[in-house]
matplotlib code that plots the C-alpha trace (Angstrom):
import matplotlib.pyplot as plt

x = [-9.6, -9.4, -8.7, -9.7, -6.7, -3.3, 0.1, 1.3, 4.8, 5.8, 8.8, 11.7, 12.7, 15.7, 13.4, 15.9, 14.5, 15.7, 14.3, 14.8, 13.0, 9.3, 9.6, 10.1, 11.8, 11.7, 13.5, 11.0, 11.3, 12.4, 16.0, 15.4, 12.1, 12.0, 8.7, 7.8, 5.3, 4.9, 6.1, 3.1, -0.4, -1.2, -4.2, -5.4, -5.6, -8.4, -8.1, -8.1, -4.9, -6.7, -6.6, -9.8, -10.4, -13.1, -13.9, -17.1, -17.6, -21.2, -22.3, -25.6, -26.8, -27.5, -28.5, -25.9, -23.1, -22.5, -21.6, -19.6, -21.8, -19.7, -18.6, -17.7, -14.8, -14.6, -11.2, -9.7, -6.3, -4.3, -1.4, -0.4, 2.6, 1.7, 4.9, 6.0, 8.3, 11.3, 10.9, 10.7, 13.9, 15.6, 14.5, 16.0, 19.3, 19.3, 18.7, 21.5, 23.9, 23.1, 23.4, 26.8, 28.1, 27.1, 27.4, 26.9, 26.4, 22.7, 20.7, 21.4, 17.7, 15.4, 11.6, 9.9, 6.4, 4.0, 4.1, 1.1, -1.0, -4.4, -6.8, -5.7, -7.7, -7.6, -9.0, -9.1, -7.7, -9.2, -9.9, -13.7, -13.8, -12.9, -15.0, -16.2, -15.3, -18.3, -18.2, -19.4, -16.1, -13.7, -11.6, -12.9, -11.2, -9.5, -8.9, -6.0, -2.5, -2.6, -6.2, -8.1, -10.4, -12.7, -13.6, -16.4, -15.7, -18.3, -16.6, -17.6, -17.4, -13.9, -12.9, -14.2, -12.1, -9.0, -9.3, -10.1, -7.4, -4.9, -5.5, -5.7, -2.8, -0.7, -1.0, -1.2, -4.4, -4.7, -5.7, -4.2, -4.8, -3.5, -3.3, -2.7, -2.1, -0.7, 2.0, 2.9, 6.3, 8.0, 9.4, 10.9, 9.2, 10.4, 9.1, 10.4, 9.5, 9.6, 9.8, 9.8, 10.7, 8.5, 11.3, 13.5, 10.6, 9.8, 13.4, 13.6, 10.2, 10.9, 14.1, 12.7, 9.2, 7.9, 5.2, 1.8, -0.6, 1.6, 1.5, 4.4, 3.6, 5.2, 4.9, 4.9, 8.4, 9.7, 8.0, 9.4, 12.9, 12.7, 11.6, 14.5, 16.9, 15.6, 16.2, 19.8, 20.7, 19.2, 16.5, 14.0, 14.7, 14.1, 14.6, 14.1, 12.1, 11.4, 14.0, 15.3, 16.9, 18.4, 22.2, 21.6, 19.2, 21.6, 22.7, 19.2, 18.9, 19.1, 16.5, 14.2, 14.9, 13.8, 10.7, 9.6, 10.2, 8.4, 5.3, 5.1, 5.2, 2.4, 0.2, 0.7, 0.9, -2.8, -2.6, 0.2, -0.7, -3.8, -4.1, -3.9, -3.8, -5.2, -2.4, 0.3, 2.0, 5.5, 6.3, 5.1, 8.5, 7.7, 8.7, 6.4, 4.7, 6.2, 7.1, 8.2, 6.7, 3.2, 0.3, 0.9, 0.1, -0.1, 0.9, -1.8, 0.4, 1.9, 4.2, 6.5, 4.3, 1.4, 3.2, 3.5, 6.1, 5.1, 5.6, 4.4, 5.2, 5.1, 5.7, 5.6, 5.2, 6.0, 3.9, 2.4, 0.8, 2.7, 1.4, 2.7, 1.4, 1.9, 0.4, 0.5, -0.7, -3.3, -0.8, 1.4, -1.4, -2.9, 0.5, -0.1, -3.8, -5.0, -8.2, -9.9, -10.5, -12.6, -16.3, -18.3, -21.9, -24.9, -26.7, -30.1, -29.9, -27.2, -25.5, -23.0, -23.9, -21.2, -20.9, -17.9, -16.8, -13.9, -11.2, -10.6, -8.3, -11.2, -13.3, -13.6, -16.3, -19.1, -21.9, -24.3, -27.6, -28.1, -31.1, -32.4, -36.0, -35.2, -32.4, -30.1, -30.3, -29.7, -26.1, -24.7, -21.1, -18.9, -16.0, -13.0, -11.2, -9.5, -12.9, -13.2, -15.5, -18.2, -19.4, -22.5, -24.2, -27.9, -30.1, -33.3, -35.3, -35.7, -32.5, -33.4, -36.5, -34.7, -34.8, -31.8, -32.3, -29.5, -28.8, -25.4, -24.2, -20.9, -18.9, -16.0, -12.9, -13.3, -15.6, -17.3, -18.5, -22.0, -22.8, -23.9, -26.8, -27.6, -29.7, -30.9, -33.2, -32.9, -33.6, -30.8, -31.9, -31.2, -27.8, -29.0, -26.5, -23.6, -23.6, -20.8, -20.3, -17.8, -17.4, -15.0, -18.1, -19.3, -16.1, -15.0, -11.3, -9.1, -5.3, -4.1, -0.7, 1.4, 3.7, 5.8, 6.9, 9.4, 8.7, 9.8, 7.1, 9.5, 8.5, 11.0, 11.8, 15.1, 14.3, 17.4, 16.4, 15.8, 12.3, 11.2, 13.2, 11.1, 7.8, 5.0, 1.6, -1.6, -4.4, -8.0, -10.7, -14.4, -17.4, -21.1, -24.2, -27.8, -26.7, -24.3, -25.5, -22.8, -20.1, -16.7, -13.6, -9.8, -6.5, -3.0, 0.4, 1.2, 4.7, 5.7, 7.1, 4.2, 0.8, -2.4, -5.3, -8.7, -11.4, -15.0, -18.3, -20.7, -24.5, -25.5, -28.6, -26.5, -27.5, -25.0, -22.7, -20.1, -16.4, -14.1, -10.5, -8.3, -4.8, -2.9, 0.6, 4.0, 5.9, 9.4, 8.6, 5.5, 1.9, -0.4, -4.0, -6.5, -10.3, -12.3, -12.9, -15.2, -13.9, -16.0, -16.6, -15.0, -11.6, -8.9, -6.5, -6.5, -3.5, -2.3, 0.2, 1.9, 4.3, 5.6, 2.8, -0.3, -1.9, -3.8, -6.1, -6.4, -9.5, -12.1, -13.9, -10.7, -10.5, -7.1, -5.5, -5.4, -1.9, -0.5, 0.3, 1.5, -1.9, -3.8, -1.8, -2.5, -6.2, -6.3, -4.1, -3.9, -1.2, -0.9, 1.5, 0.4, 0.4, 0.2, 0.3, 1.6, 0.2, 2.8, 2.0, 3.1, 0.0, -2.2, -5.9, -5.3, -2.5, -3.1, -2.9, -1.5, -3.5, -3.8, -5.1, -6.9, -8.6, -10.7, -13.1, -13.6, -16.6, -16.9, -14.0, -16.5, -18.1, -21.8, -22.2, -20.4, -21.1, -19.1, -19.3, -18.1, -18.2, -20.1, -20.6, -19.7, -22.5, -21.7, -24.8, -25.4, -25.6, -22.2, -20.6, -21.6, -20.6, -23.1, -22.1, -23.3, -23.5, -24.6, -28.0, -28.9, -27.4, -26.4, -25.8, -23.0, -22.5, -19.0, -17.7, -14.7, -14.9, -11.2, -11.9, -14.8, -12.4, -10.2, -13.1, -14.3, -12.7, -12.5, -14.5, -13.1, -14.1, -14.4, -15.3, -16.9, -17.4, -20.2, -20.4, -23.5, -24.8, -24.4, -21.5, -18.4, -16.0, -13.3, -12.9, -10.7, -9.9, -9.5, -6.5]
y = [22.2, 18.6, 15.7, 12.1, 10.7, 11.2, 9.6, 7.5, 6.7, 3.4, 1.9, 1.2, -2.3, -2.2, -1.8, 0.3, 1.8, 3.6, 3.8, 7.3, 8.3, 7.6, 7.5, 4.8, 6.2, 4.4, 4.9, 5.6, 4.8, 8.5, 8.9, 12.4, 11.4, 9.7, 8.2, 8.1, 6.6, 6.7, 3.8, 4.1, 5.5, 8.8, 10.6, 13.0, 16.7, 19.0, 22.4, 24.0, 22.1, 19.9, 16.1, 14.5, 12.5, 12.6, 10.3, 10.4, 8.9, 8.1, 8.6, 7.7, 9.3, 6.9, 8.5, 11.2, 9.8, 9.1, 5.6, 5.2, 3.0, 3.1, 5.4, 5.9, 7.1, 8.6, 9.2, 9.4, 8.0, 8.8, 7.2, 10.7, 12.4, 15.4, 17.4, 21.0, 22.4, 22.6, 19.0, 17.7, 19.6, 17.9, 14.5, 15.4, 16.3, 13.0, 11.1, 13.0, 12.2, 8.5, 8.4, 10.2, 7.4, 4.6, 6.3, 6.9, 10.6, 11.4, 13.9, 17.4, 18.4, 15.4, 15.7, 13.8, 12.5, 10.3, 6.6, 5.5, 3.0, 1.4, -1.0, 0.3, -1.2, -0.4, -2.0, -1.4, -4.1, -4.0, -6.4, -7.2, -6.5, -2.9, -2.2, -3.2, -1.4, -0.6, -3.0, -0.4, 1.4, -1.4, -3.2, -1.2, 0.4, 3.6, 4.4, 6.3, 7.6, 9.4, 8.3, 8.6, 6.3, 7.2, 4.7, 4.5, 2.4, 1.5, 1.4, -0.7, 0.9, -0.6, 0.7, 4.2, 4.5, 3.1, 5.5, 8.6, 7.9, 7.1, 10.5, 12.6, 11.0, 9.7, 6.0, 2.9, 2.3, -1.4, -1.2, -0.6, 0.0, -2.1, -0.9, -2.9, -1.4, -2.2, -0.3, -0.2, -1.5, -2.4, -5.9, -8.1, -11.2, -13.7, -16.3, -18.1, -20.9, -19.8, -22.3, -21.5, -24.5, -24.9, -26.0, -23.0, -20.6, -22.0, -21.6, -17.9, -16.9, -18.8, -16.8, -13.4, -13.4, -13.8, -16.2, -15.7, -18.5, -21.0, -18.9, -17.0, -13.3, -10.0, -6.8, -6.5, -5.0, -8.1, -10.5, -8.5, -8.7, -12.5, -12.7, -10.5, -12.7, -15.7, -13.9, -12.9, -16.5, -18.1, -20.1, -19.1, -20.8, -18.9, -20.7, -18.8, -20.7, -20.5, -18.6, -17.0, -13.5, -11.9, -11.1, -7.4, -8.0, -10.1, -7.1, -6.8, -10.5, -10.0, -7.2, -9.6, -12.4, -10.0, -9.0, -12.6, -13.3, -10.2, -11.0, -14.5, -12.9, -10.5, -13.3, -15.8, -13.4, -13.7, -17.5, -17.5, -14.7, -13.1, -9.5, -9.6, -6.1, -7.3, -9.7, -8.2, -9.9, -10.4, -13.0, -11.2, -9.8, -6.2, -3.2, -4.1, -0.8, 2.7, 4.6, 1.6, -1.3, -1.2, -3.5, -6.8, -10.2, -13.8, -16.9, -19.4, -22.3, -23.6, -26.4, -26.8, -29.8, -27.4, -25.4, -26.5, -25.8, -22.9, -23.3, -20.8, -20.1, -16.4, -14.8, -11.2, -9.6, -5.9, -3.6, -5.3, -4.4, -5.7, -5.9, -4.0, -3.2, -0.8, -0.6, 1.5, 1.2, 3.7, 4.8, 6.1, 7.6, 9.4, 10.6, 14.3, 14.5, 16.3, 16.3, 18.7, 15.6, 14.0, 14.7, 13.7, 12.9, 12.4, 9.6, 10.5, 13.9, 14.1, 12.0, 12.6, 12.8, 12.8, 13.4, 11.7, 12.5, 10.4, 12.1, 11.4, 13.1, 13.8, 15.4, 19.2, 20.0, 18.2, 20.5, 18.9, 20.0, 18.2, 18.5, 16.7, 16.4, 17.8, 18.8, 20.5, 23.4, 22.6, 22.5, 23.0, 21.9, 22.1, 19.7, 20.3, 17.6, 16.1, 15.3, 15.4, 14.9, 17.2, 16.3, 17.6, 17.1, 16.4, 16.6, 14.6, 12.8, 9.9, 9.7, 6.6, 8.4, 11.4, 11.5, 12.7, 14.0, 14.9, 15.8, 16.1, 17.7, 16.2, 18.3, 16.7, 18.5, 17.7, 20.3, 17.8, 15.6, 16.2, 17.2, 14.1, 14.4, 11.9, 11.9, 9.9, 9.7, 7.5, 7.6, 7.5, 4.0, 2.9, 4.5, 7.9, 9.8, 8.3, 9.7, 8.4, 9.7, 7.9, 9.8, 7.1, 4.7, 6.9, 6.8, 4.1, 3.6, 1.5, 1.5, 1.5, -0.1, -0.1, -2.9, -2.5, -5.7, -6.0, -7.9, -11.2, -10.7, -9.9, -7.2, -4.3, -2.7, -0.9, 2.8, 3.3, 0.8, 2.3, 0.9, 2.8, 5.9, 6.1, 5.4, 7.8, 6.5, 8.3, 6.7, 7.8, 7.2, 7.9, 7.3, 7.9, 7.2, 8.4, 10.5, 12.6, 15.4, 14.4, 11.8, 12.7, 12.1, 12.7, 11.8, 11.6, 10.3, 6.9, 5.4, 1.8, 3.3, 5.6, 3.9, 6.0, 6.0, 6.4, 7.6, 8.7, 9.5, 6.6, 7.0, 7.5, 5.5, 2.6, 2.9, 1.3, 3.4, 2.5, 3.1, 2.7, 3.1, 3.1, 4.0, 5.3, 6.6, 5.6, 2.5, 2.3, 5.1, 3.3, 4.5, 2.1, 2.4, 0.4, 0.8, 1.5, -1.3, -1.4, -1.7, -3.8, -2.1, -4.8, -4.6, -3.1, -2.8, -3.0, -3.2, -1.7, -4.1, -2.3, -3.4, -1.8, -3.6, -3.4, -2.5, -5.1, -3.8, -6.4, -6.4, -9.0, -8.5, -8.6, -11.1, -12.5, -15.9, -18.0, -19.2, -15.8, -16.7, -13.2, -11.6, -14.5, -14.1, -10.3, -10.8, -13.6, -12.2, -8.4, -6.5, -9.0, -11.9, -15.4, -17.4, -21.2, -22.8, -26.3, -27.8, -29.7, -33.2, -32.4, -30.3, -31.5, -30.9, -27.9, -26.4, -23.1, -23.7, -20.5, -20.7, -17.8, -19.5, -22.3, -22.6, -25.1, -25.0, -27.4, -29.5, -33.2, -34.3, -36.4, -33.9, -34.3, -31.9, -29.4, -25.8, -24.0, -20.3, -16.8, -15.3, -12.0, -11.2, -12.2, -12.1, -11.7, -12.6, -13.5, -17.2, -17.0, -16.0, -17.2, -16.8, -15.7, -17.5, -16.8, -20.2, -18.9, -20.3, -18.4, -17.6, -20.0, -19.1, -21.3, -21.0, -21.1, -22.4, -19.9, -16.1, -16.0, -18.0, -15.6, -12.6, -13.9, -13.5, -10.1, -7.8, -9.4, -11.6, -15.1, -18.2, -21.2, -24.8, -25.6, -29.1, -29.2, -31.4, -33.2, -30.0, -28.1, -26.0, -25.4, -28.3, -27.3, -24.3, -24.3, -21.0, -21.2, -18.9]
z = [-15.0, -13.8, -16.1, -16.2, -18.1, -16.5, -16.6, -13.7, -12.5, -11.0, -9.3, -11.6, -12.6, -10.3, -7.3, -5.4, -2.2, 0.9, 4.4, 5.9, 9.0, 8.7, 4.9, 2.3, -0.9, -4.3, -7.6, -10.3, -14.0, -14.4, -13.1, -11.6, -9.8, -6.4, -5.3, -1.6, 0.9, 4.7, 6.8, 9.1, 8.8, 10.7, 12.0, 9.3, 9.9, 8.9, 7.2, 10.7, 11.6, 14.2, 14.0, 12.7, 15.9, 18.6, 21.5, 23.5, 26.9, 27.7, 31.3, 33.0, 36.2, 39.0, 42.3, 43.1, 40.8, 37.2, 35.8, 32.6, 30.3, 27.1, 24.4, 20.8, 18.7, 15.3, 13.7, 10.2, 9.2, 6.1, 4.2, 2.9, 4.2, 6.4, 6.6, 6.5, 3.8, 6.1, 7.2, 3.7, 2.7, 5.6, 4.1, 0.7, 2.4, 4.3, 1.0, -0.8, 2.1, 2.0, -1.8, -1.6, 0.6, -1.8, -5.2, -8.0, -7.9, -7.4, -9.4, -8.1, -7.7, -7.9, -7.7, -4.9, -5.9, -3.9, -4.9, -7.0, -4.9, -5.2, -3.5, -0.1, 2.8, 6.5, 9.6, 13.3, 15.5, 19.0, 21.9, 21.8, 25.5, 24.8, 21.7, 18.2, 14.9, 12.8, 9.8, 7.3, 7.9, 8.8, 6.2, 3.2, 0.2, 1.1, -2.5, -4.1, -3.2, 0.1, 0.6, 3.9, 5.7, 8.6, 11.4, 13.9, 17.0, 19.5, 22.9, 26.0, 29.4, 29.7, 26.3, 27.0, 30.1, 28.2, 25.3, 27.3, 29.9, 27.1, 25.5, 28.6, 30.5, 27.5, 28.6, 26.4, 24.3, 23.6, 19.9, 16.5, 12.8, 9.9, 6.3, 3.1, -0.3, -3.8, -5.6, -9.3, -10.4, -13.7, -13.7, -16.4, -17.7, -15.1, -12.7, -9.6, -7.3, -3.6, -0.7, 3.0, 5.2, 8.3, 10.7, 9.7, 10.0, 13.5, 14.5, 13.5, 15.0, 18.2, 18.6, 17.7, 19.3, 22.8, 24.0, 25.6, 26.4, 24.6, 21.3, 19.7, 20.0, 18.8, 16.9, 13.1, 13.3, 15.1, 12.6, 9.7, 11.3, 11.6, 8.0, 6.9, 8.8, 7.0, 3.7, 4.6, 5.8, 2.7, 4.6, 2.0, -1.3, -4.6, -7.9, -11.2, -13.7, -17.5, -19.4, -16.2, -16.5, -19.5, -19.2, -18.9, -15.9, -13.9, -11.8, -10.3, -9.5, -5.7, -5.8, -7.7, -5.2, -2.4, -4.3, -4.7, -1.0, 0.1, -2.0, -0.5, 3.0, 2.2, 0.8, 3.6, 6.6, 7.5, 7.3, 9.9, 12.3, 13.8, 15.2, 19.0, 20.4, 23.7, 24.5, 26.7, 29.6, 31.0, 28.4, 25.3, 24.4, 25.3, 23.3, 20.4, 20.1, 19.6, 16.5, 14.4, 16.4, 15.1, 16.1, 17.9, 16.4, 17.7, 15.7, 14.9, 15.9, 19.1, 17.8, 14.8, 13.8, 13.2, 10.5, 6.9, 4.2, 2.1, -1.7, -4.3, -7.9, -8.8, -12.2, -13.6, -17.1, -17.3, -15.1, -12.1, -8.8, -5.8, -2.2, 0.8, 4.3, 7.2, 10.7, 13.9, 17.4, 18.8, 21.5, 18.7, 16.7, 19.7, 21.1, 20.1, 21.3, 24.4, 26.4, 23.9, 21.8, 24.5, 25.2, 28.2, 27.1, 29.3, 27.4, 28.8, 27.1, 24.4, 21.7, 18.9, 15.2, 12.5, 8.8, 7.1, 3.6, 2.2, 0.1, -3.6, -6.1, -8.5, -5.8, -5.7, -3.1, -1.3, 0.0, 2.5, 4.0, 7.4, 9.7, 12.8, 13.7, 17.2, 19.4, 16.9, 14.4, 10.7, 9.5, 6.0, 6.0, 2.8, 2.4, 0.1, -2.0, 1.1, 2.7, 6.5, 9.5, 10.9, 14.4, 16.2, 19.5, 19.5, 22.6, 23.1, 25.7, 23.2, 21.2, 19.1, 17.7, 16.4, 12.6, 10.6, 7.0, 4.7, 1.1, -0.6, -3.8, -4.9, -7.4, -9.2, -10.5, -14.3, -15.8, -18.1, -15.1, -13.7, -10.2, -8.3, -5.8, -3.1, 0.0, 3.0, 5.9, 9.0, 12.7, 15.2, 16.3, 12.7, 12.5, 11.1, 13.3, 11.2, 7.7, 5.4, 1.9, -0.4, -3.7, -5.0, -5.2, -8.2, -10.1, -12.6, -12.9, -15.2, -15.8, -19.5, -20.1, -23.3, -24.4, -27.6, -29.4, -32.2, -35.4, -33.8, -31.1, -28.2, -25.7, -25.7, -22.3, -23.1, -23.4, -25.6, -28.2, -31.7, -31.8, -28.7, -29.7, -33.0, -31.4, -30.3, -29.4, -28.4, -26.3, -26.8, -24.2, -24.1, -21.8, -22.3, -20.3, -19.8, -16.9, -19.1, -21.3, -23.8, -24.0, -22.4, -24.4, -24.0, -25.5, -24.1, -25.1, -23.5, -22.9, -21.9, -18.8, -17.8, -17.7, -17.9, -15.4, -17.1, -14.7, -15.3, -13.4, -12.9, -12.7, -9.0, -9.8, -11.1, -14.8, -17.1, -19.3, -22.0, -21.7, -24.8, -25.7, -28.8, -29.9, -32.9, -33.7, -35.0, -33.9, -35.3, -37.7, -39.1, -38.6, -36.9, -35.6, -33.6, -33.7, -30.5, -28.1, -25.0, -21.5, -19.0, -15.7, -13.6, -15.6, -13.4, -16.4, -20.2, -22.5, -25.8, -27.5, -30.4, -33.1, -36.3, -38.2, -35.9, -32.6, -30.5, -27.8, -25.0, -22.8, -21.8, -25.1, -27.2, -30.1, -31.0, -31.6, -28.5, -29.7, -28.7, -25.1, -24.2, -25.1, -23.5, -20.2, -20.2, -20.6, -18.0, -15.3, -16.0, -14.2, -11.4, -10.5, -11.6, -8.4, -7.9, -4.5, -3.6, -0.4, 1.7, 2.7, 6.3, 7.0, 9.9, 10.3, 12.6, 10.5, 8.7, 5.0, 3.3, 0.1, -2.4, -5.5, -3.7, -0.3, 1.6, 4.5, 7.3, 6.0, 5.2, 2.9, 0.9, -1.6, -2.1, -5.0, -7.2, -8.4, -11.1, -11.9, -11.0, -7.5, -7.8, -4.1, -0.6, 2.1, 5.8, 7.9, 11.5, 10.5, 8.8, 5.5, 2.0, -1.6, -4.3, -7.5, -11.0, -12.7, -16.1, -15.5, -12.4, -9.0, -6.3, -2.6, -1.0, 2.8, 4.2, 7.5, 7.5, 7.5, 6.7, 3.5, 2.6, 3.0, 0.2, -2.3, -1.0, -3.5, -6.9, -9.2, -9.5, -11.4, -9.1, -8.8, -5.4, -3.9, -1.3, 1.8, 3.0, 4.7, 1.4, 2.8, 0.7, 1.4, -1.2, -3.5, -6.5, -8.3, -12.0, -12.9]

ax = plt.figure().add_subplot(projection="3d")
ax.plot(x, y, z, "-o")
ax.set_aspect("equal")
plt.show()
């Protein structure tokens, strides 16, 4: 029977990690458990052992010959590790051999468990002359650890030839995939100011990257290598602030320095570089692809004067989600494919139709009834928990008029969850031949964290302390809604070193439900209890803060003294770093401004109006992007001049103050942290 409340392991405070083969290994908060992730995304495999990939090349008959008019590609990538038992045992032996060389003696038989990740996103990077990724699939949430994401790419005639030739003849395919994700790590209460000098950054990138069209250019591996060299040579300044590090944590100082520097790199990368898979000439540096090369990127600057100093303040409190990324070029992803993955389609007669079901750990089966108004017999595919792709060929003299009807029954693993039914009807001309089902969109998820404080109010992280040794706490959760026959409830023991994930089924019609949590148990040998408290749907994490005298539940609706800065920071920032940016006075008008907590667009500097509120949605329209802001008195639509600026607001609700220019576009946006 499935469960909707489970313990999660994160990376230990020391942050120790190893790179072995195509794996990243991390030390968990449990000494005998090693967490692992892949270095690069891979093509996912179906239950039949074949890769989930199909390329169609469209041909149109002209006189006595056929002309290639375009094509399409459907493929699924995964961040999971697809290995055989023998290969994984070899990985363990490699790890033991490396540990034996550096000491201390490693555990004799450690367990290897996938690293807990969230908010994974993936996007296809491709030259517009070769094709265009479908926006409904591109740069979207791929969900949970080892999650999958399926892409549809519309290929031009050039792109269809490049992709089919690349698969059949194992030649280069000028495109790539980039994935971003967050991982859970335990960190002490500490902050630092990080500064990257523009001149030093230019010196390192100029020496490590090639040039193309006057721009610096290279693979992600080359960029990472230049950044690592800056770290080693001390060209990135890190100054701890506040109370600094406790004496017992001094031994992990360098690991924390590297963590601060890596987080700054993740947050400013898009401000400095843009994907450029189409750029490749004699001056580009070469050798950027391959197993560890990844996708290629071009700098957004040509001269050192166009770069600014990067200054950011970052701080942590206990459990936090840190950012990481991986990428791969299509040449590497397609290296094991053969011509059986390519289909020649006469566009006057036939076209492909696909059904895509994304994976989710809570998913058990998805049963689909699929019919076309003509040209194909009905199909009833059934997908397991890992989802997949079903591909059909439909024949018609008028393809755009063919109507596709489908109905799906989604069954989740927990027995108390209802079966979700959904359906749709559309013509091929309106995209009906591409059916995408994302079960994760019907699941609510929250992380529950525990902090234990002593009677003086200090957070205790030492597992050997008498206070933690004599503490046992149980978390209770519940969820009820009109779509459920009865509320679902569950309890589990929670530890400061193992947060819980609370998940539950949402109403497919969008009806509101109510989620609650509470806690009780013994802290330092004394019984304490907290009454139930609601969890708002948009809260990523909630917190249990326990002491020998009381339990405080921290969520958006929590009531507690504002003088308690620790509780206030938890509610305001959650399990995320608090980031402040400091703009350098050296920035020019054309310089990229790496801004995480504050951004600005290119409108008139003289503000003509101001709007304050919470960003509840981002619109992408042919006329340009816009923010939809809830002011408390209604909704305001604010157009933006920069799509890059819109992307920074696309995944979370943020309270903002927007200054408008004379055309009522956003001129300056300030995020209230």
